[in-house]
Backbone as CSV, one residue per row, in Angstrom:
resi,resn,N_x,N_y,N_z,CA_x,CA_y,CA_z,C_x,C_y,C_z
1,MET,80.084,77.730,120.442,81.041,78.841,119.968,82.284,78.702,120.233
2,ASN,83.533,79.384,118.989,84.480,78.651,119.197,85.565,80.529,119.099
3,PRO,86.041,80.751,119.978,86.624,82.535,120.026,88.054,82.555,119.155
4,THR,88.851,81.615,119.159,89.559,81.870,118.213,89.188,81.365,117.053
5,ARG,88.749,80.373,116.063,88.122,80.549,114.818,87.647,81.951,114.632
6,ARG,86.924,81.976,115.445,86.411,84.012,114.795,87.563,84.840,114.512
7,THR,88.199,84.951,115.514,89.278,85.944,115.344,90.211,85.699,113.915
8,GLY,89.677,84.097,113.546,90.542,83.878,112.103,89.804,84.233,111.227
9,ILE,88.741,84.299,111.208,88.032,84.660,110.590,87.885,86.436,110.160
10,LEU,88.244,87.017,111.102,88.106,88.553,111.296,89.490,88.712,110.464
11,LEU,90.174,87.787,110.786,92.046,88.163,110.571,91.558,88.167,109.077
12,ALA,90.789,87.145,108.569,90.813,86.769,107.312,90.452,87.874,105.984
13,LEU,89.562,88.178,107.234,88.499,89.635,106.504,89.512,90.794,106.465
14,ALA,90.588,90.814,107.204,91.668,91.922,107.261,92.028,91.739,105.951
15,THR,92.929,90.374,105.762,93.518,90.128,104.582,93.259,90.337,103.404
16,ALA,92.139,89.751,103.071,91.301,90.387,102.267,90.927,91.873,101.346
17,ALA,90.969,92.507,102.301,90.874,94.464,102.279,92.164,94.602,101.866
18,ILE,93.350,93.935,102.851,94.720,94.387,102.553,95.096,93.900,101.037
19,SER,94.697,92.973,101.035,94.874,92.045,99.508,94.160,92.725,98.315
20,GLY,93.422,93.498,98.487,92.019,93.745,97.591,92.951,95.236,96.825
21,VAL,93.680,95.795,98.145,94.522,96.905,97.672,95.647,96.698,97.279
22,SER,96.171,95.641,97.561,97.671,95.523,96.958,97.867,95.036,95.802
23,VAL,96.842,93.863,95.225,96.553,93.609,93.610,96.283,94.807,92.919
24,PHE,95.368,95.721,93.648,95.088,97.000,92.474,96.811,97.634,92.437
25,LEU,97.407,98.032,93.439,98.670,98.195,93.175,99.657,97.699,92.443
26,ASN,99.479,96.954,92.609,100.478,95.998,91.786,100.270,95.883,90.542
27,GLY,99.420,96.291,90.190,99.092,96.360,88.434,100.125,97.799,87.927
28,TYR,100.112,98.549,89.311,100.761,99.374,88.693,102.481,99.491,89.152
29,GLY,102.367,98.560,90.029,103.774,98.470,90.556,104.709,98.277,89.307
30,VAL,104.126,96.990,89.034,105.268,95.636,88.641,105.475,96.565,86.997
31,LYS,104.754,97.684,86.303,104.680,97.958,85.083,105.318,99.190,85.232
32,ALA,105.855,99.848,86.394,107.087,100.804,86.875,108.265,100.049,86.548
33,PHE,108.339,99.201,86.879,109.833,98.573,86.402,110.370,97.656,85.382
34,GLY,111.550,98.214,85.166,111.752,97.535,83.408,112.112,95.796,84.045
35,SER,111.737,95.056,85.060,111.645,93.830,85.254,110.847,93.267,86.294
36,SER,109.861,92.425,86.107,109.195,92.038,87.732,109.759,91.173,87.993
37,THR,111.084,90.449,87.750,111.378,90.215,88.718,112.109,90.834,90.268
38,VAL,113.407,92.152,89.459,113.524,92.826,90.084,112.411,93.496,91.153
39,TYR,111.670,93.940,90.139,110.259,94.486,91.432,109.676,93.538,92.765
40,THR,110.072,92.093,92.298,109.266,91.593,93.133,110.405,91.258,94.693
41,THR,111.228,91.441,93.650,112.597,90.987,94.826,112.443,92.178,95.655
42,GLY,112.560,93.822,95.240,112.550,94.937,95.885,111.198,94.356,96.837
43,LYS,110.135,94.382,96.233,108.386,94.458,97.397,108.797,93.473,98.404
44,ASN,109.350,92.120,98.239,109.886,91.255,99.199,110.482,91.342,100.270
45,LEU,111.944,92.158,99.734,112.641,92.047,100.357,111.742,93.485,101.631
46,VAL,111.416,94.089,101.205,110.484,95.219,102.223,109.947,95.140,102.837
47,ALA,109.063,93.980,102.607,107.825,92.908,103.274,109.132,92.562,104.939
48,ALA,110.059,91.427,104.207,110.802,90.685,105.081,111.154,91.528,106.249
49,VAL,111.800,92.446,106.139,112.687,93.482,106.788,111.759,94.225,107.950
50,ILE,109.721,94.046,107.714,109.317,94.949,108.236,108.563,93.927,109.465
51,LEU,108.372,92.695,108.870,108.290,91.929,109.757,109.018,91.429,110.849
52,LEU,110.227,91.183,110.206,111.601,91.526,111.711,111.386,92.128,112.376
53,ALA,110.949,93.576,112.144,111.171,94.779,112.446,109.973,94.809,113.627
54,LEU,108.760,94.223,113.378,108.019,94.082,114.022,107.580,93.266,115.221
55,VAL,108.506,91.972,114.539,109.074,91.232,115.717,110.280,91.687,116.737
56,GLY,110.803,92.358,115.744,112.038,92.940,117.098,111.019,94.209,118.199
57,VAL,109.768,94.717,117.997,109.528,95.608,118.638,108.004,95.223,119.117
58,GLY,107.242,94.079,118.661,106.292,93.690,119.450,106.348,92.236,120.197
59,GLY,107.494,91.806,120.865,107.930,90.496,121.745,106.881,90.700,122.940
60,ARG,106.223,92.122,123.419,105.041,91.518,124.603,103.733,91.563,123.943
61,ARG,103.722,91.932,122.906,102.023,91.389,122.578,101.895,90.178,121.650
62,GLY,103.069,89.646,122.005,102.723,88.255,120.817,103.582,87.858,119.651
63,ALA,104.030,88.797,119.329,104.639,89.133,117.859,106.154,88.720,117.734
64,ARG,106.369,87.200,118.364,107.560,86.731,118.542,108.081,85.256,117.885
65,LEU,109.241,85.179,117.515,109.651,83.852,116.613,109.775,82.510,117.310
66,THR,109.592,81.270,117.154,109.401,80.581,117.936,110.539,79.196,117.228
67,ARG,111.058,78.671,118.006,112.351,78.199,117.626,111.764,76.556,117.149
68,PRO,111.979,76.197,116.073,111.481,74.729,115.661,112.375,73.847,116.634
69,THR,111.740,72.357,116.841,111.572,71.609,117.750,112.197,70.522,116.956
70,ARG,111.784,69.990,115.514,112.087,69.206,115.177,112.512,69.451,113.263
71,ARG,113.446,68.074,112.915,114.195,68.625,111.914,113.355,68.507,110.944
72,GLY,111.869,68.439,111.018,110.499,68.207,109.763,110.287,69.606,109.617
73,GLN,110.265,70.828,111.004,109.492,71.692,111.156,110.803,72.242,110.153
74,TRP,111.882,72.596,110.197,112.861,73.041,109.546,112.864,73.251,107.804
75,LEU,112.637,71.981,107.731,112.661,71.206,106.153,111.533,72.515,105.878
76,ALA,110.211,72.098,106.480,108.653,72.740,105.983,108.778,74.431,105.740
77,LEU,109.400,75.114,106.934,110.364,76.538,106.651,110.774,76.728,105.500
78,GLY,112.209,75.843,105.349,112.569,76.002,104.011,111.736,75.786,102.821
79,ALA,110.681,75.008,102.766,109.626,74.809,102.053,108.698,75.742,101.466
80,ILE,108.851,76.725,102.671,108.116,77.707,102.103,108.394,78.965,102.158
81,GLY,109.326,79.055,102.133,110.535,79.951,101.395,110.706,80.160,100.042
82,VAL,110.601,78.463,99.530,110.540,78.290,97.842,109.242,78.337,97.668
83,ILE,107.940,77.809,97.709,107.156,77.357,96.979,106.109,78.512,97.503
84,GLY,106.126,79.354,98.841,105.603,80.952,99.124,105.822,82.044,98.882
85,GLY,107.776,82.061,99.150,108.038,83.085,99.168,109.012,83.701,97.750
86,SER,109.222,82.369,96.999,110.231,83.172,95.896,109.420,82.531,94.498
87,VAL,109.394,80.836,93.955,109.315,80.317,93.309,107.960,81.504,92.741
88,PRO,106.877,81.075,93.263,105.286,81.331,92.689,105.314,82.917,92.274
89,PHE,105.825,83.819,93.250,105.957,85.310,93.158,106.914,85.346,91.460
90,VAL,107.975,84.597,91.247,108.487,85.196,89.966,107.486,84.835,89.013
91,LEU,106.862,83.405,89.003,106.416,82.828,88.083,104.874,83.427,87.179
92,PHE,103.924,84.400,89.246,103.256,84.940,88.654,103.133,86.971,88.453
93,PHE,104.097,87.463,88.658,104.290,88.127,87.766,105.018,89.084,86.810
94,GLU,106.162,87.083,86.300,106.393,87.381,85.066,105.391,87.185,84.299
95,GLY,104.140,86.480,84.927,102.561,85.609,83.940,102.030,87.378,84.148
96,LEU,101.812,87.497,85.374,100.845,88.823,85.303,101.242,89.810,84.007
97,ALA,102.766,90.275,83.910,103.405,91.266,83.082,102.953,91.210,80.953
98,ARG,102.275,89.759,80.969,102.190,89.720,79.561,100.649,88.574,79.325
99,ALA,100.549,88.313,81.174,99.159,88.166,80.331,98.004,89.324,80.728
100,SER,95.912,88.682,80.190,95.456,90.377,80.747,95.554,90.025,81.980
101,SER,94.757,91.336,82.660,94.533,91.418,83.914,93.429,90.311,84.048
102,PRO,92.146,90.047,83.478,91.187,89.268,83.560,91.745,87.907,83.822
103,GLN,92.363,87.673,83.007,93.158,86.298,82.777,93.809,85.913,84.049
104,ALA,94.672,86.493,84.393,95.013,86.627,85.799,94.349,86.814,86.743
105,ALA,93.752,87.429,87.057,92.535,87.138,88.580,91.895,85.917,88.198
106,PHE,91.407,86.060,86.999,90.231,84.072,87.432,91.363,83.002,88.006
107,VAL,92.436,82.878,86.911,93.702,82.115,87.231,93.936,81.902,88.888
108,HIS,94.322,83.337,89.402,94.502,82.986,90.638,93.264,82.904,91.659
109,LYS,92.484,83.314,91.772,91.559,83.309,92.330,90.599,81.493,92.088
110,THR,91.090,80.643,91.755,90.853,79.633,91.804,91.825,79.376,92.557
111,LEU,93.122,79.862,93.616,92.922,79.573,94.692,92.353,78.263,95.748
112,VAL,91.385,78.761,96.041,90.688,78.460,97.024,89.827,76.787,96.277
113,LEU,89.611,76.679,95.238,89.516,75.625,95.217,90.586,74.249,95.146
114,TRP,91.529,74.428,94.773,92.242,74.082,94.375,92.791,74.008,96.356
115,VAL,92.572,74.472,96.881,92.858,74.491,98.965,92.026,73.427,99.266
116,ALA,91.064,73.512,98.591,89.530,72.562,98.963,89.847,71.247,98.549
117,LEU,90.307,71.096,97.825,90.909,69.626,96.848,91.836,68.914,98.122
118,LEU,92.887,70.108,98.552,94.029,68.760,99.442,93.899,69.081,100.415
119,ALA,93.044,70.366,101.015,92.600,70.293,102.827,91.677,69.099,102.787
120,VAL,91.091,68.324,102.636,90.219,67.394,102.696,90.806,66.259,102.864
121,PRO,91.571,65.808,102.019,92.508,64.728,102.101,93.629,64.520,103.154
122,LEU,94.489,65.966,103.013,96.000,65.821,103.851,95.205,66.203,105.318
123,LEU,94.555,67.399,105.484,94.326,68.358,106.696,93.296,67.858,107.328
124,ARG,92.760,66.617,106.142,91.554,66.472,107.563,90.049,67.246,107.574
125,GLU,90.493,68.115,106.615,89.432,69.202,107.233,88.080,69.203,106.719
126,ARG,86.965,69.666,107.104,85.338,68.872,107.763,84.992,69.800,106.799
127,LEU,84.144,69.115,105.622,83.268,70.817,104.584,82.170,70.078,104.324
128,GLN,80.870,71.202,104.775,79.564,70.820,104.471,79.266,71.116,102.872
129,TRP,77.822,71.023,102.800,77.428,71.204,101.785,77.526,72.767,101.314
130,GLY,77.501,73.696,102.221,77.376,74.501,102.273,78.900,75.274,101.930
131,HIS,79.898,74.624,102.539,81.487,75.206,101.723,81.552,74.557,100.144
132,TRP,81.231,73.403,100.322,81.237,73.615,98.398,80.152,74.396,97.402
133,LEU,79.046,74.620,97.923,78.299,75.436,97.579,78.701,77.502,97.777
134,ALA,79.883,77.630,98.402,79.782,79.135,98.206,81.632,78.712,97.438
135,ILE,82.157,77.793,97.756,82.868,77.495,96.709,82.991,77.394,94.984
136,ALA,81.841,77.132,94.666,81.078,77.160,93.326,80.586,78.438,93.048
137,LEU,80.139,79.426,93.948,79.824,80.855,93.856,80.751,81.173,93.614
138,LEU,81.613,81.093,93.935,83.241,82.190,94.240,83.745,81.828,93.398
139,VAL,84.100,80.895,92.397,84.560,80.439,91.138,83.920,81.118,90.176
140,VAL,82.577,80.781,89.739,81.598,81.083,88.593,81.086,82.516,88.914
141,GLY,81.107,83.522,89.987,81.651,84.566,89.915,82.631,85.378,89.883
142,GLN,84.130,84.487,89.759,85.387,84.761,89.550,85.175,84.378,87.698
143,VAL,84.287,83.614,87.209,84.636,83.509,85.589,83.533,84.814,85.228
144,GLY,82.513,85.114,85.789,81.965,85.920,85.010,83.172,87.354,85.081
145,LEU,83.255,87.829,86.391,84.145,89.427,86.476,85.208,88.897,85.209
146,ALA,86.009,88.161,84.687,87.077,88.220,84.201,86.045,87.934,82.036
147,GLY,85.205,87.817,82.252,84.862,87.754,80.899,84.469,86.076,80.488
148,GLY,84.271,85.335,81.157,84.276,84.007,80.573,86.074,82.999,80.819
149,ALA,86.292,81.986,81.575,86.702,81.434,81.270,87.946,81.837,79.616
150,PRO,89.266,81.875,80.097,89.892,82.044,78.622,90.188,80.495,78.027
151,GLU,89.944,81.010,76.963,89.974,79.779,76.130,91.412,79.134,75.986
152,SER,92.800,79.651,76.192,93.802,79.186,76.309,94.414,79.996,76.952
153,PHE,95.205,79.136,77.940,96.097,79.868,78.576,97.131,80.993,77.926
154,GLY,98.031,79.742,77.287,99.454,80.520,76.772,100.771,79.770,78.007
155,THR,101.179,80.595,77.671,103.037,80.584,78.861,102.795,81.653,79.801
156,PRO,102.304,82.508,79.711,101.618,83.698,80.658,100.707,83.543,81.314
157,GLY,99.145,82.540,81.106,98.484,82.128,82.201,99.143,80.550,82.356
158,LEU,100.117,79.931,82.042,100.224,78.599,82.360,101.455,78.985,83.949
159,MET,101.674,79.897,83.944,102.896,80.430,85.123,102.399,81.107,86.011
160,ILE,100.986,82.166,85.870,99.837,82.139,86.911,100.061,80.882,87.124
161,LEU,99.133,79.607,86.555,98.107,78.474,87.092,99.933,77.758,88.035
162,GLY,100.733,78.103,87.419,102.099,77.292,88.387,102.046,78.037,89.776
163,ALA,102.163,79.179,89.774,102.064,79.969,91.415,101.159,79.493,91.924
164,THR,99.931,79.905,91.175,98.438,79.679,92.584,98.701,77.914,92.761
165,LEU,98.973,76.968,92.053,99.233,75.648,92.628,100.575,75.599,93.751
166,LEU,101.722,76.238,93.711,102.657,76.516,94.408,102.023,76.917,95.993
167,TRP,101.219,78.128,95.663,100.733,78.929,96.665,99.895,77.680,97.351
168,SER,99.257,77.182,97.064,97.959,75.912,97.096,98.657,75.311,98.346
169,LEU,100.201,75.229,97.835,100.381,73.230,98.767,101.106,74.066,99.897
170,GLU,101.748,75.248,99.757,102.082,76.330,100.548,100.859,76.329,101.928
171,VAL,99.503,76.609,101.574,98.681,76.551,102.926,98.642,75.633,102.981
172,VAL,98.910,74.673,102.791,99.041,73.083,103.058,99.688,73.018,104.401
173,VAL,100.847,72.825,103.414,102.699,73.054,104.481,102.595,73.817,105.538
174,ALA,101.899,75.135,104.896,101.780,75.953,106.574,100.808,75.830,107.644
175,LYS,99.523,75.322,107.194,98.627,75.058,107.790,99.337,73.753,109.160
176,ARG,100.102,73.000,108.615,100.577,71.416,110.038,101.462,72.388,110.247
177,LEU,102.463,73.262,109.959,103.710,73.958,110.297,103.238,74.347,111.896
178,LEU,102.131,75.105,111.675,101.201,75.915,112.715,100.772,75.860,113.577
179,ALA,100.789,74.169,113.777,100.768,73.606,115.206,101.684,73.601,116.011
180,GLY,102.988,74.280,115.610,103.962,73.699,116.334,104.583,75.421,116.335
181,VAL,105.038,76.019,115.668,105.340,77.544,115.468,104.292,78.087,115.010
182,SER,105.000,79.509,115.848,104.162,80.877,115.980,104.029,81.224,114.565
183,SER,103.111,82.200,113.761,102.611,82.558,112.873,103.698,83.439,112.454
184,TRP,104.274,83.968,112.745,105.346,85.392,113.233,106.621,84.003,112.381
185,THR,106.853,83.341,112.683,108.083,82.151,112.632,107.804,81.803,111.721
186,VAL,106.749,81.412,110.462,106.414,81.028,109.400,106.307,82.462,108.524
187,GLY,105.714,83.695,108.466,105.877,84.803,107.548,107.079,85.163,107.544
188,VAL,107.442,85.421,108.364,109.202,85.906,108.557,110.198,85.124,107.683
189,ALA,109.869,83.255,107.610,110.777,82.666,106.810,110.205,82.845,105.383
190,ARG,109.021,83.108,105.552,107.960,82.493,103.730,108.742,83.952,103.570
191,MET,109.502,84.485,103.864,109.437,86.321,103.077,111.292,86.546,103.180
192,GLY,111.849,85.936,104.853,113.326,86.299,104.484,113.890,85.462,103.443
193,LEU,113.586,84.013,103.856,113.961,83.100,102.787,113.734,83.311,101.470
194,GLY,112.791,83.124,100.908,112.525,84.157,99.534,112.689,84.909,99.231
195,SER,113.327,85.729,99.967,113.776,87.285,98.829,115.427,86.247,99.378
196,VAL,116.450,85.758,100.038,117.338,85.715,99.750,117.382,84.433,98.440
197,ALA,116.435,83.738,97.942,116.416,82.762,96.890,116.150,84.151,96.031
198,LEU,115.140,84.705,96.166,115.247,85.907,94.925,116.576,86.364,94.498
199,LEU,117.266,87.194,95.498,118.197,87.583,95.472,119.900,86.667,94.842
200,GLY,119.238,85.284,94.519,120.097,84.262,94.031,119.889,84.032,92.444
201,TRP,118.515,84.430,92.329,118.092,84.200,91.054,118.270,85.112,90.732
202,LEU,118.581,86.711,90.758,118.461,88.046,90.456,120.603,88.256,89.833
203,ALA,121.127,87.237,91.016,122.457,87.486,90.790,122.695,86.249,89.471
204,VAL,122.044,85.212,89.613,122.192,83.929,88.401,122.150,84.767,87.127
205,ARG,120.758,85.883,86.901,121.065,86.347,85.968,121.481,87.674,85.534
206,GLY,121.760,88.398,86.174,122.814,89.186,86.340,122.303,90.779,85.994
207,GLN,120.777,90.504,87.161,120.646,91.845,87.356,120.316,92.608,89.123
208,LEU,121.436,92.215,90.070,121.151,92.522,91.200,121.512,94.129,90.996
209,GLY,122.460,94.586,90.108,122.547,95.693,89.429,121.381,96.930,89.488
210,ALA,120.096,96.104,88.615,119.241,96.972,88.912,118.181,97.124,90.223
211,LEU,119.075,96.312,90.802,117.736,96.042,92.104,118.848,97.067,93.256
212,VAL,119.864,97.555,93.222,120.207,98.882,94.027,120.880,99.843,93.338
213,SER,120.239,100.237,92.135,119.755,101.483,91.475,118.593,101.970,91.275
214,LEU,117.574,101.523,91.904,116.348,101.954,91.665,116.005,103.451,91.742
215,THR,115.019,104.046,90.762,115.011,105.346,90.911,114.096,105.839,92.215
216,GLY,113.698,106.813,92.311,113.082,107.306,93.759,111.184,106.802,93.293
217,ALA,111.202,106.870,92.408,109.496,106.058,92.192,109.745,104.615,92.015
218,GLU,110.771,103.704,91.472,110.490,102.247,91.557,110.553,102.472,93.058
219,VAL,112.013,103.066,94.020,111.856,102.939,95.466,110.758,103.128,96.251
220,GLY,109.679,104.046,95.835,108.577,104.187,96.571,107.500,102.686,96.445
221,TRP,107.752,102.736,94.861,106.616,101.804,94.877,106.888,100.437,95.963
222,ALA,107.821,100.098,95.318,108.675,98.420,96.434,108.187,98.788,98.215
223,LEU,108.276,99.722,98.249,108.008,100.541,99.504,106.478,100.083,100.022
224,ALA,106.084,100.824,99.485,104.376,100.800,99.359,103.434,99.336,98.982
225,THR,103.985,98.855,98.334,103.586,97.376,98.320,104.400,96.290,99.040
226,GLY,105.505,96.711,99.238,106.284,95.923,100.480,105.482,96.032,101.745
227,ALA,104.826,97.010,101.720,104.446,97.702,103.500,103.022,96.254,103.679
228,LEU,102.691,96.376,102.043,101.066,95.894,102.613,101.267,94.144,102.329
229,LEU,102.245,93.781,101.245,102.433,92.543,101.563,102.929,92.139,103.005
230,ALA,103.562,92.832,103.982,104.022,92.692,104.792,102.549,92.888,106.065
231,GLY,101.845,93.626,105.736,100.588,93.409,106.639,99.447,91.937,105.943
232,TYR,99.594,91.628,104.755,98.963,90.534,104.114,99.809,89.500,104.559
233,VAL,100.721,89.244,105.310,101.903,88.189,105.217,101.360,87.144,107.116
234,ALA,101.517,88.992,107.587,101.084,88.914,108.990,99.605,88.422,109.486
235,THR,98.484,89.179,108.707,97.107,88.848,108.752,96.988,87.566,108.435
236,TRP,97.931,86.954,107.074,97.198,85.712,106.235,97.484,84.341,107.408
237,PHE,99.015,84.379,107.888,99.481,83.242,109.030,99.190,83.552,110.061
238,ALA,98.508,84.798,110.479,97.718,84.474,111.618,96.258,84.308,111.271
239,ALA,95.356,84.344,110.762,93.853,83.876,110.027,94.244,82.730,110.080
240,LEU,95.321,81.803,109.127,95.404,80.208,108.998,95.810,78.951,110.604
241,ALA,96.064,80.195,111.534,96.663,79.259,112.368,95.401,79.085,113.458
242,ARG,94.397,79.672,113.253,92.985,79.666,114.361,92.227,79.070,113.222
243,ALA,91.764,78.885,112.246,91.077,78.606,111.316,90.420,77.760,110.117
244,GLN,90.349,77.264,109.462,90.582,76.304,108.427,91.002,77.089,107.278
245,ALA,91.659,75.544,106.986,92.570,76.111,105.863,91.039,76.585,104.554
246,VAL,89.783,75.814,104.495,88.888,76.282,103.189,88.218,77.928,103.017
247,ASP,88.339,77.717,104.976,87.575,79.050,105.255,88.273,80.323,104.934
248,VAL,89.269,80.320,105.088,90.390,81.221,104.733,90.850,82.233,103.688
249,THR,90.919,80.642,102.798,90.812,81.273,101.302,90.233,81.862,100.904
250,ALA,88.878,80.940,101.254,87.992,81.709,100.651,87.215,82.832,100.623
251,VAL,87.346,83.310,102.233,87.327,84.816,102.459,88.201,85.468,101.980
252,LEU,89.172,84.991,101.726,90.548,85.987,101.233,89.952,86.246,99.370
253,VAL,88.934,85.412,98.681,88.272,85.944,97.240,87.680,87.444,97.731
254,LEU,87.292,87.584,98.806,86.263,89.034,98.941,87.350,89.917,98.828
255,ALA,88.884,89.811,98.323,89.798,90.939,97.835,88.871,91.690,96.248
256,ALA,88.324,90.817,95.967,88.015,91.179,94.227,87.492,92.410,94.166
257,PRO,86.099,91.967,95.068,85.112,93.196,95.159,85.989,94.605,95.462
258,VAL,87.197,94.436,96.228,87.764,95.635,97.450,88.246,96.364,95.562
259,THR,89.213,95.114,94.895,89.863,95.723,93.543,88.988,96.360,92.837
260,ALA,87.916,95.502,92.677,87.257,96.163,91.412,86.577,97.862,91.887
261,LEU,85.876,97.298,92.891,86.216,99.361,93.650,86.690,99.952,93.612
262,LEU,87.890,100.108,93.705,89.406,100.459,93.284,89.744,101.107,92.200
263,SER,89.174,100.333,90.859,89.389,100.358,89.510,88.550,101.342,89.520
264,ALA,87.161,100.876,89.767,86.206,101.881,89.234,86.258,103.284,89.829
265,ALA,86.613,103.292,90.912,86.919,104.669,91.343,87.606,105.783,90.676
266,VAL,89.265,105.291,90.421,90.184,105.873,90.031,90.364,106.098,88.068
267,ASN,89.596,105.071,87.683,89.704,105.350,86.211,88.134,105.720,85.864
268,GLY,87.320,105.628,86.549,86.250,106.425,86.478,84.816,105.758,85.454
269,THR,84.599,104.251,86.201,84.244,103.222,84.936,83.022,102.658,85.921
270,THR,81.991,102.350,85.370,80.859,102.000,86.266,81.073,99.954,86.200
271,LEU,80.996,99.951,87.282,80.413,98.659,88.030,78.993,97.638,87.167
272,ALA,78.054,98.806,86.921,77.304,97.828,86.734,76.838,96.362,85.992
273,PRO,78.020,96.855,84.701,77.920,94.928,84.311,78.532,94.138,84.945
274,GLN,79.565,94.054,85.921,80.293,93.687,86.954,78.910,93.152,88.165
275,THR,78.146,93.935,88.257,77.253,94.087,89.859,76.781,92.368,89.915
276,PRO,76.138,91.613,89.172,76.200,90.329,89.234,76.784,89.497,89.744
277,TRP,77.788,89.632,89.020,79.072,88.271,89.311,79.783,88.894,91.029
278,LEU,80.084,90.352,91.022,80.730,90.723,92.144,79.822,90.300,93.488
279,ALA,78.218,90.904,92.731,77.322,90.005,94.138,77.302,88.214,94.902
280,MET,77.812,87.743,93.369,77.950,86.535,93.410,79.189,86.283,94.331
281,VAL,80.301,87.015,94.284,81.668,86.816,94.866,80.993,87.150,96.460
282,VAL,80.757,88.149,96.540,80.545,88.413,97.820,79.769,87.424,99.284
283,LEU,78.607,86.933,97.874,77.823,85.962,98.816,78.193,84.456,98.868
284,GLY,79.624,83.975,98.265,80.530,83.123,98.277,80.908,83.344,99.510
285,GLY,81.888,84.270,99.636,82.643,85.640,100.762,81.882,85.500,102.257
286,VAL,80.791,85.602,102.281,80.116,86.071,103.313,79.546,84.845,103.700
287,THR,79.534,83.636,103.058,78.916,82.452,103.196,79.957,81.733,103.975
288,MET,81.250,81.597,103.968,81.967,81.186,104.071,82.500,81.412,104.987
289,ALA,82.853,82.541,105.340,83.162,83.030,106.881,81.666,83.106,107.882
290,TRP,80.830,82.143,107.508,79.371,82.451,108.228,79.592,81.031,108.312
291,LEU,80.157,80.208,107.513,80.192,78.854,108.298,81.392,78.583,109.208
292,GLY,82.090,79.873,108.894,83.906,79.748,109.587,83.399,79.881,111.043
293,TRP,82.823,81.248,110.601,82.155,81.892,112.161,81.402,80.461,113.668
294,ARG,80.334,80.146,112.697,79.437,79.312,113.414,80.249,78.319,113.836
295,ALA,81.150,77.601,112.928,81.787,76.424,113.696,82.371,76.002,114.806
296,GLY,82.506,74.666,115.424,82.571,74.744,116.418,83.911,74.003,115.927
297,PRO,84.993,73.711,116.987,86.617,73.723,117.525,86.939,72.918,115.576
298,LEU,88.069,73.082,115.552,88.991,72.473,114.819,88.828,70.890,114.547
299,GLY,88.302,70.506,113.454,89.303,69.082,112.942,90.249,69.229,112.675
300,GLY,91.054,68.027,112.486,92.508,67.408,112.317,93.541,67.909,112.900
301,ALA,94.639,68.640,112.012,95.586,68.704,112.792,95.446,69.976,114.515
302,PRO,95.816,69.659,115.373,95.965,70.266,116.111,95.996,72.125,115.826
303,VAL,96.006,73.084,116.207,96.406,74.325,115.652,96.676,75.016,117.523
304,ARG,98.188,76.000,117.036,98.584,76.135,117.970,98.853,77.796,118.338
305,VAL,98.077,78.256,119.084,97.944,79.963,118.885,98.713,80.487,120.264
306,GLU,99.781,81.549,119.783,100.609,81.677,120.760,100.057,82.993,121.274
307,THR,100.553,83.473,122.485,99.776,84.064,123.496,100.754,84.535,124.240
308,PRO,101.005,86.469,124.421,101.657,87.164,125.184,102.387,85.942,125.809
309,ARG,103.711,86.359,126.666,104.181,86.108,127.949,104.464,86.840,128.807
């Protein structure tokens, strides 16, 4: 038994629940803004502020920042701000505004496959045949939910694919970084540095004025989705610090059934045509969670888990 790893799986399940709600609301939120980049910047700023506030009030409960001790750690934090907290958000939401929802969902949920391909050689994570079976179930289930693999990606699809590949690289960088700094440090760096980069991008495009003149409805969307993003980042990096990257990324795919249930409830549609594919996704996610739950100590790089002082 490995309680730390089991905590990571439970945190990943919480992340999946948050992500399922967030994906559903983001579909509406991005359409409420004239610019998807302004929307992304607004909600990311909200998330950064919330994470900093949590660190400020939760230090005694373990929510604290740790100072990097090596130059490589500083560089890694900066990289996470770029490849995790800024560029892929712009690519994803620009693509989402132009692509069909099934296409966007399919491309983004291939994240687990890219992470698996990177984690084995770079993180030395050990995958059993059950891991590959679970990944196959998750990918095939996502193909079914999307109505089949896209025949052509086009520019929007390529933008979403680019964002997904960057996020998979971020997982590898963050996993190594979490061996030496707290998950809160990585989360704050991702959203804080990422928000600074996004503000710079808005300045270059002459859109800063749009950010400071949001309507009441736009502010509401930024606050709601930003709060969910803060919860996602906090639980995601805490899970990644405690369990294999492949395990937590696969469990994250369980967000898809949550989004599907919300969409069916709000839009009054039936899930009957999607049931076999949703069942496949749930089976794949549960299988991966079970493998992570019963596994022994982590292989690969050592993992540091912060404890309250």
